[in-house]
C-alpha positions as CSV (number, residue, x, y, z in Angstrom):
1,M,79.4,101.4,93.7
2,S,77.5,100.3,90.6
3,S,75.6,97.1,90.9
4,I,74.7,95.1,87.8
5,D,71.1,94.7,86.7
6,Y,70.6,91.0,85.9
7,I,66.9,91.3,85.4
8,E,67.4,92.8,81.9
9,R,67.9,90.7,78.9
10,I,71.4,92.2,78.6
11,P,72.9,92.6,82.1
12,N,74.4,96.0,82.5
13,N,75.2,98.9,84.8
14,V,74.9,101.7,82.1
15,N,71.0,102.1,82.3
16,L,70.3,100.5,78.9
17,K,66.6,100.6,79.7
18,D,66.8,104.4,79.4
19,N,68.2,104.2,75.9
20,R,65.8,102.2,73.8
21,R,67.5,102.8,70.5
22,L,70.8,101.4,71.8
23,L,69.0,98.6,73.6
24,R,67.3,97.5,70.4
25,A,70.6,97.6,68.5
26,L,72.3,95.4,71.1
27,E,69.4,93.0,71.2
28,E,69.6,92.7,67.4
29,W,73.3,91.9,67.7
30,Q,72.9,89.4,70.6
31,P,71.5,86.4,68.5
32,G,74.5,86.7,66.2
33,F,76.8,86.6,69.2
34,L,75.1,83.5,70.6
35,E,75.2,81.8,67.2
36,W,78.9,82.6,67.0
37,W,79.4,81.2,70.5
38,Q,77.7,77.9,69.6
39,Q,79.7,77.6,66.4
40,M,83.2,78.8,67.6
41,G,83.0,78.5,71.4
42,P,84.3,75.5,73.4
43,E,83.6,72.4,71.4
44,G,81.7,69.6,73.1
45,F,80.9,71.3,76.4
46,Q,78.0,73.7,75.6
47,T,75.5,71.7,77.7
48,K,77.8,71.1,80.7
49,D,77.5,72.9,84.0
50,V,80.7,74.8,84.8
51,Y,81.6,76.4,88.1
52,L,82.0,79.9,86.8
53,R,82.3,83.4,88.4
54,T,80.0,86.2,87.2
55,A,80.4,89.8,88.1
56,I,77.7,91.2,90.4
57,S,79.3,94.6,90.9
58,V,82.2,96.5,89.5
59,D,84.0,97.5,92.7
60,A,87.4,95.9,93.4
61,Q,86.3,93.9,96.4
62,G,83.9,91.0,96.3
63,W,82.5,91.5,92.9
64,A,82.3,87.9,91.7
65,H,79.6,85.3,92.3
66,F,80.3,81.6,91.7
67,D,77.8,79.0,90.6
68,W,77.4,76.2,88.0
69,V,76.4,77.7,84.7
70,R,76.0,76.3,81.2
71,M,78.2,78.5,79.1
72,P,75.6,79.6,76.5
73,E,73.5,80.8,79.4
74,Y,76.3,82.8,81.0
75,R,75.1,86.3,81.7
76,W,77.2,88.3,79.3
77,G,76.7,92.0,79.5
78,I,78.0,95.5,79.7
79,F,79.9,96.6,82.8
80,L,81.8,99.8,83.2
81,A,83.9,100.8,86.2
82,D,82.4,103.5,88.3
83,P,82.9,107.0,87.0
84,E,85.5,109.2,88.7
85,P,83.8,112.5,89.7
86,G,85.5,115.5,88.0
87,R,87.9,113.3,86.0
88,V,90.2,115.3,83.8
89,V,92.4,114.3,80.9
90,P,95.8,113.2,82.3
91,F,98.1,113.6,79.3
92,G,98.6,114.9,75.8
93,D,97.4,118.1,74.2
94,H,94.1,118.0,76.1
95,K,95.8,117.5,79.5
96,G,93.8,119.1,82.3
97,Q,90.5,119.4,80.3
98,P,87.4,117.5,81.4
99,A,87.3,114.0,80.2
100,W,85.2,113.4,77.1
101,Q,81.8,111.8,77.5
102,D,81.3,111.7,73.7
103,V,83.6,111.1,70.8
104,P,85.1,114.3,69.4
105,G,84.5,114.3,65.6
106,E,88.2,114.8,64.8
107,Y,89.2,111.6,66.7
108,R,86.3,109.5,65.6
109,G,88.3,107.3,63.1
110,T,91.2,106.9,65.5
111,L,89.1,105.8,68.4
112,R,87.0,103.4,66.3
113,R,90.1,101.8,65.0
114,L,91.6,101.2,68.4
115,I,88.3,99.8,69.8
116,V,87.8,97.5,66.8
117,T,91.4,96.2,67.1
118,Q,91.0,95.5,70.8
119,G,87.6,94.0,70.3
120,D,88.8,91.7,67.5
121,T,91.3,90.0,69.9
122,E,88.6,88.8,72.3
123,P,86.6,86.4,70.0
124,A,89.9,85.4,68.4
125,S,91.2,83.9,71.7
126,V,88.0,81.9,72.1
127,E,88.4,80.6,68.5
128,Q,92.0,79.6,69.0
129,Q,91.2,77.7,72.2
130,R,87.9,76.0,71.2
131,H,89.3,72.5,70.9
132,L,91.3,72.4,74.1
133,G,88.6,71.1,76.3
134,R,88.8,67.7,74.7
135,T,92.4,67.3,76.0
136,C,92.2,68.9,79.4
137,P,94.7,67.8,82.1
138,S,92.1,68.1,84.9
139,L,88.6,69.3,85.7
140,Y,90.3,72.2,87.6
141,D,92.1,73.3,84.4
142,L,89.1,72.7,82.2
143,R,87.1,75.1,84.4
144,N,89.8,77.7,84.2
145,L,89.8,77.5,80.4
146,F,86.1,78.0,80.3
147,Q,86.3,81.0,82.7
148,V,88.8,82.6,80.4
149,N,86.6,81.9,77.4
150,V,83.4,83.4,78.8
151,E,85.3,86.5,80.0
152,E,86.8,87.0,76.5
153,G,83.2,86.8,75.3
154,R,82.2,89.5,77.7
155,H,85.2,91.7,76.7
156,L,83.8,91.4,73.2
157,W,80.5,92.8,74.5
158,A,82.4,95.7,76.1
159,M,83.9,96.8,72.8
160,V,80.6,96.2,70.9
161,Y,78.8,98.4,73.4
162,L,81.2,101.3,72.7
163,L,80.9,100.8,68.9
164,Q,77.0,100.7,69.1
165,A,76.7,103.5,71.6
166,Y,79.1,106.1,70.1
167,F,79.8,105.3,66.4
168,G,76.4,105.1,64.8
169,R,76.0,103.0,61.6
170,D,79.8,102.6,61.3
171,G,79.9,101.1,64.8
172,R,77.0,98.7,64.0
173,E,78.8,97.5,60.9
174,E,82.1,97.0,62.8
175,A,80.2,95.1,65.5
176,E,78.8,92.7,62.9
177,A,82.3,92.3,61.3
178,L,83.7,91.2,64.7
179,L,81.5,88.1,64.4
180,Q,82.4,87.4,60.8
181,R,86.2,87.2,61.0
182,R,87.8,84.0,62.1
183,S,91.1,83.2,63.7
184,G,93.5,81.7,61.0
185,D,90.9,82.0,58.2
186,R,92.6,82.6,54.9
187,D,89.9,85.0,53.6
188,K,88.7,86.7,56.8
189,P,91.5,86.4,59.4
190,R,91.7,88.3,62.7
191,I,93.4,91.7,62.6
192,L,96.5,90.9,64.6
193,G,98.9,88.1,63.6
194,A,99.3,86.5,67.0
195,F,95.5,85.9,67.1
196,N,95.7,83.8,63.9
197,E,98.2,81.4,65.4
198,R,97.0,77.9,66.4
199,T,96.7,76.9,70.1
200,P,97.0,73.2,69.6
201,D,97.9,72.1,73.1
202,W,97.8,73.1,76.8
203,L,101.4,74.1,77.0
204,S,100.7,76.6,74.2
205,F,97.5,77.7,75.9
206,F,99.3,78.5,79.2
207,M,102.1,80.3,77.3
208,F,99.5,82.3,75.4
209,S,97.7,83.2,78.6
210,F,100.9,84.3,80.2
211,F,102.5,86.2,77.4
212,T,99.7,87.3,75.0
213,D,97.1,88.1,77.6
214,R,99.7,90.1,79.3
215,D,100.0,92.2,76.2
216,G,96.3,92.7,76.6
217,K,96.9,94.0,80.1
218,Y,99.2,96.7,78.8
219,Q,97.0,97.6,75.9
220,L,94.0,97.9,78.2
221,A,95.9,99.8,80.8
222,S,97.0,102.3,78.1
223,L,93.4,102.7,76.8
224,A,92.2,103.1,80.4
225,E,94.1,106.4,80.5
226,S,92.1,107.7,77.5
227,A,90.4,111.0,77.5
228,F,87.3,109.2,76.1
229,D,85.8,108.4,79.5
230,P,83.5,105.5,78.5
231,L,86.5,103.7,76.9
232,S,88.6,104.4,80.1
233,R,85.9,103.0,82.4
234,T,85.3,100.0,80.2
235,C,89.0,99.0,80.2
236,R,89.4,99.6,83.9
237,F,86.8,96.9,84.6
238,M,88.2,94.6,81.9
239,L,91.6,94.7,83.7
240,T,90.0,93.2,86.8
241,E,89.0,90.1,84.8
242,E,92.3,90.0,82.7
243,A,94.3,89.4,85.9
244,H,92.7,85.9,86.2
245,H,93.7,85.0,82.6
246,M,97.4,85.8,83.3
247,F,97.2,83.8,86.6
248,V,96.0,80.8,84.6
249,G,99.0,81.1,82.3
250,E,101.6,81.8,84.9
251,A,100.4,79.1,87.3
252,G,99.9,76.6,84.5
253,V,103.5,76.9,83.2
254,Q,104.8,76.9,86.8
255,R,103.0,73.6,87.5
256,I,104.5,72.1,84.3
257,V,107.9,73.2,85.5
258,Q,107.3,71.8,88.9
259,R,106.3,68.4,87.6
260,S,109.4,68.2,85.4
261,C,111.6,69.2,88.3
262,E,110.0,66.6,90.6
263,L,110.8,63.9,88.2
264,M,114.4,65.2,87.6
265,R,115.0,65.3,91.3
266,Q,113.8,61.6,91.5
267,G,116.6,60.8,89.1
268,S,114.8,60.9,85.8
269,A,117.2,62.8,83.5
270,D,114.9,62.3,80.5
271,V,111.5,63.3,81.8
272,R,109.9,62.6,78.5
273,K,110.2,58.9,79.4
274,Q,108.0,59.7,82.4
275,G,105.4,61.5,80.3
276,A,106.4,65.0,81.3
277,I,107.7,68.1,79.3
278,D,111.5,68.7,79.6
279,L,112.7,72.2,80.5
280,E,114.5,72.6,77.1
281,T,111.1,72.2,75.3
282,I,109.5,74.7,77.7
283,Q,112.3,77.2,76.9
284,R,111.6,76.8,73.2
285,Y,107.8,77.4,73.7
286,L,108.7,80.4,75.9
287,N,110.8,81.8,73.1
288,F,108.1,81.5,70.5
289,H,105.2,82.9,72.5
290,F,107.2,85.8,73.9
291,S,108.5,86.8,70.5
292,V,105.1,86.6,68.8
293,S,103.6,88.7,71.7
294,L,106.3,91.4,71.4
295,D,105.1,92.1,67.8
296,L,101.7,93.1,69.2
297,F,103.2,96.3,70.5
298,G,104.1,97.5,67.0
299,S,107.2,99.2,65.6
300,E,109.9,100.7,67.8
301,V,109.4,104.1,66.3
302,S,105.8,104.9,65.5
303,T,104.1,108.2,64.4
304,N,100.7,106.5,65.1
305,A,101.7,106.0,68.7
306,A,102.7,109.6,68.9
307,T,99.4,110.7,67.5
308,F,97.4,108.6,69.9
309,F,99.3,110.2,72.8
310,T,99.3,113.8,71.7
311,T,95.5,113.7,70.9
312,S,94.9,112.2,74.4
313,V,93.4,109.0,72.9
314,K,95.8,106.4,74.4
315,G,98.2,107.0,77.2
316,R,101.1,105.1,78.8
317,F,101.0,102.3,81.3
318,E,100.1,103.9,84.7
319,E,100.2,107.4,83.0
320,T,99.4,109.4,86.2
321,K,102.4,107.8,88.0
322,Q,104.9,108.9,85.4
323,P,107.3,111.7,86.8
324,D,107.2,114.0,83.8
325,D,105.0,116.6,82.1
326,H,102.7,114.0,80.5
327,Q,103.2,115.8,77.1
328,L,106.7,114.7,76.1
329,K,107.2,117.3,73.4
330,E,110.9,117.8,74.2
331,A,111.7,114.4,75.8
332,T,113.7,111.5,74.3
333,Y,113.7,107.8,75.0
334,P,116.3,105.1,74.0
335,V,115.2,102.5,71.4
336,P,117.2,99.7,69.8
337,A,118.9,100.1,66.5
338,V,121.2,97.9,64.4
339,A,124.8,99.0,63.8
340,G,126.6,96.5,61.6
341,D,126.2,93.2,63.4
342,R,125.3,94.6,66.8
343,V,122.2,95.9,68.5
344,V,122.8,99.3,70.0
345,M,120.5,101.9,71.7
346,R,119.9,105.4,70.4
347,D,117.7,108.2,71.6
348,E,114.5,109.0,69.7
349,P,111.7,111.5,70.4
350,A,109.8,110.1,73.3
351,L,106.5,110.6,71.5
352,T,107.5,108.3,68.6
353,A,109.1,105.8,71.0
354,L,105.9,105.1,73.0
355,N,105.4,101.6,71.7
356,E,108.9,100.7,72.8
357,R,108.4,102.2,76.2
358,L,105.2,100.1,76.6
359,R,107.2,97.0,75.4
360,E,109.8,97.7,78.1
361,D,107.1,97.7,80.8
362,Y,105.8,94.5,79.4
363,I,109.2,92.8,79.3
364,A,109.9,93.7,82.9
365,D,106.5,92.2,83.9
366,C,107.2,89.0,82.0
367,Q,110.6,88.7,83.6
368,R,109.0,88.8,87.1
369,G,106.9,85.7,86.1
370,V,109.8,83.9,84.6
371,D,111.7,84.6,87.9
372,R,109.0,82.8,89.8
373,W,109.3,79.8,87.5
374,N,113.1,79.8,88.0
375,R,112.5,79.9,91.8
376,V,110.7,76.5,91.5
377,I,113.7,75.1,89.5
378,R,116.2,76.4,92.1
379,E,114.1,74.9,95.0
380,H,114.5,71.5,93.4
381,G,118.3,72.0,93.2
382,I,118.4,71.9,89.4
383,D,121.0,73.9,87.5
384,V,118.8,75.3,84.7
385,V,117.6,78.9,84.2
386,L,114.6,79.8,81.9
387,E,115.3,83.0,80.1
388,L,113.4,85.5,78.0
389,P,115.1,85.8,74.6
390,H,116.3,89.1,73.3
391,R,113.5,91.4,72.1
392,G,114.8,91.2,68.6
393,F,114.5,87.4,68.4
394,H,112.0,85.9,65.9
395,R,110.3,89.2,65.2
396,A,108.2,90.0,62.2
397,I,107.2,93.6,63.0
398,G,109.4,96.7,63.3
399,L,113.1,97.1,63.2
400,F,113.9,93.5,63.9
401,G,111.6,92.2,61.2
402,D,114.4,92.7,58.7
403,Y,117.1,90.8,60.7
404,R,117.9,87.4,62.1
405,V,118.6,87.8,65.9
406,S,119.7,85.0,68.2
407,P,118.1,84.6,71.7
408,D,121.2,86.3,73.2
409,G,120.9,89.3,70.9
410,R,123.4,88.7,68.2
411,I,122.7,89.5,64.6
412,V,123.2,86.2,62.8
413,T,123.3,85.1,59.2
414,D,120.5,83.2,57.5
415,A,122.8,80.1,57.5
416,E,123.4,80.3,61.3
417,W,119.7,80.9,61.8
418,D,118.7,77.8,59.7
419,A,121.3,75.7,61.6
420,K,120.2,76.8,65.1
421,K,116.5,77.6,64.9
422,H,115.6,74.0,65.9
423,E,117.4,74.7,69.2
424,W,115.6,78.0,69.7
425,L,112.0,77.4,68.6
426,P,109.6,74.5,68.9
427,T,110.2,71.8,66.3
428,E,107.6,69.6,64.7
429,A,109.0,66.8,66.9
430,D,108.4,68.9,70.0
431,A,104.9,69.7,68.9
432,E,104.2,66.0,68.1
433,Y,105.5,65.0,71.5
434,V,103.5,67.6,73.4
435,R,100.4,66.6,71.4
436,S,101.0,63.0,72.4
437,L,100.6,64.0,76.0
438,M,97.2,65.7,75.4
439,T,94.9,63.0,76.6
440,P,92.0,64.1,78.8
441,V,92.0,63.6,82.5
442,V,88.5,64.2,83.8
443,E,88.3,62.2,87.1
444,R,87.9,64.4,90.1
445,G,91.2,65.2,91.8
446,R,93.3,63.6,89.1
447,F,95.9,65.4,86.9
448,A,97.8,64.5,83.8
449,S,101.3,63.1,84.2
450,W,102.9,66.3,82.8
451,I,101.5,68.8,85.2
452,A,101.5,69.2,89.0
453,P,98.2,69.9,91.0
454,P,97.7,73.4,92.1
455,S,98.4,74.4,95.7
456,R,94.7,75.4,96.2
457,G,91.3,75.3,94.5
458,I,89.1,78.0,93.1
459,N,87.0,80.2,95.5
460,G,88.1,78.2,98.5
461,Q,86.9,74.9,97.1
462,P,89.2,71.8,97.3
463,V,91.4,70.9,94.5
464,D,89.3,67.8,93.8
465,F,86.0,69.8,93.6
466,E,83.6,69.0,90.7
467,Y,84.5,72.1,88.7
468,V,82.8,70.8,85.6
469,R,79.8,68.4,85.7
470,L,80.4,66.1,82.8
471,V,77.5,63.8,83.5
């Protein structure tokens, strides 16, 4: 088990003190990171004590320490999962060879691009969410937001470590650029489209955490299979923290659903009159965030995905559990296609269909969460079912980017889309109503009218614990 050295200026478990060149490079980057955090981190709460967890080791059990911390003083650092003795490459052309401890020259550009793209999502999330603290539904939720934010900041450190340690001057320049791009900026936007969308309210935040952070889970899990062992170890530890982000999203939406169902069961057919969010609006927000997140997986047929796999740079979700030869040179996989006005399935080489296979895993995982939301609705005796829209709905990337697809999977005309889109996607009236609910609730143990309290607190603390000290 690797403990984390918190005596160092940059906490780490990679023996930075033995690599003075790398340590100096990271110490030169650190002030820029802290300046970015002050400018683009949670607005209005930088001097408040927050009940945050901090990693004290990288093993799966008992690795988190809780205490009140001011976010700019959070101990960001570099933590890799423990190495696997004798690890070999589990897939691709290099299957069975020893895992790489350095970057092979022929894959340098590919690995750098993957690391930069993943790294760019981390500060983008913080930027998207920086105003949410001012409209928090409770201190409990405020604390969860800040926990997600500081861990996204640490995940940025994880990718910057790899860039600085293994990619020389190019890596240092890319690390600087990660602090210069801004979510939604016209001139220097973030790399991926979903990370330039606004997160204007807490319903959007919970949906983002459930759907978009879940994409992060699958991307990190695929990179955790990489033959490049430092990347694999970095992503394995990041996945430990990512689980909490998805919990925040799933539990947040579930509590909104629960509150709406409670009011409906009491006879309030129009829960908006009671200051809650109706299930129809929740469905429209679900449709939007799910569809935007699906685009993050890329095109259904992708030669880039095939190259990542054959070169052993990026594997599949749970690669070692797949019951095949882990090389896929002769295998096929079904992907969607459009035939006339219908969506059909056709077989493509499995190597070029890897994006779609990962998207399939993601959709199945999302469905499990939606099933849990629907269980709450059923338990309240309400005849409504939340549903994931068809994977082609509201897509901008890949095959479906060229078509209009209804939530039930029909190819529709532009005229039908224009007539029905207000039923399928959040309207400006929906957004205005949701924003009208976003008034802060900061008294201990109190919650906004539109969300139910959680069933338990954080780290064994009561629900009405002082999770953020505002005074």
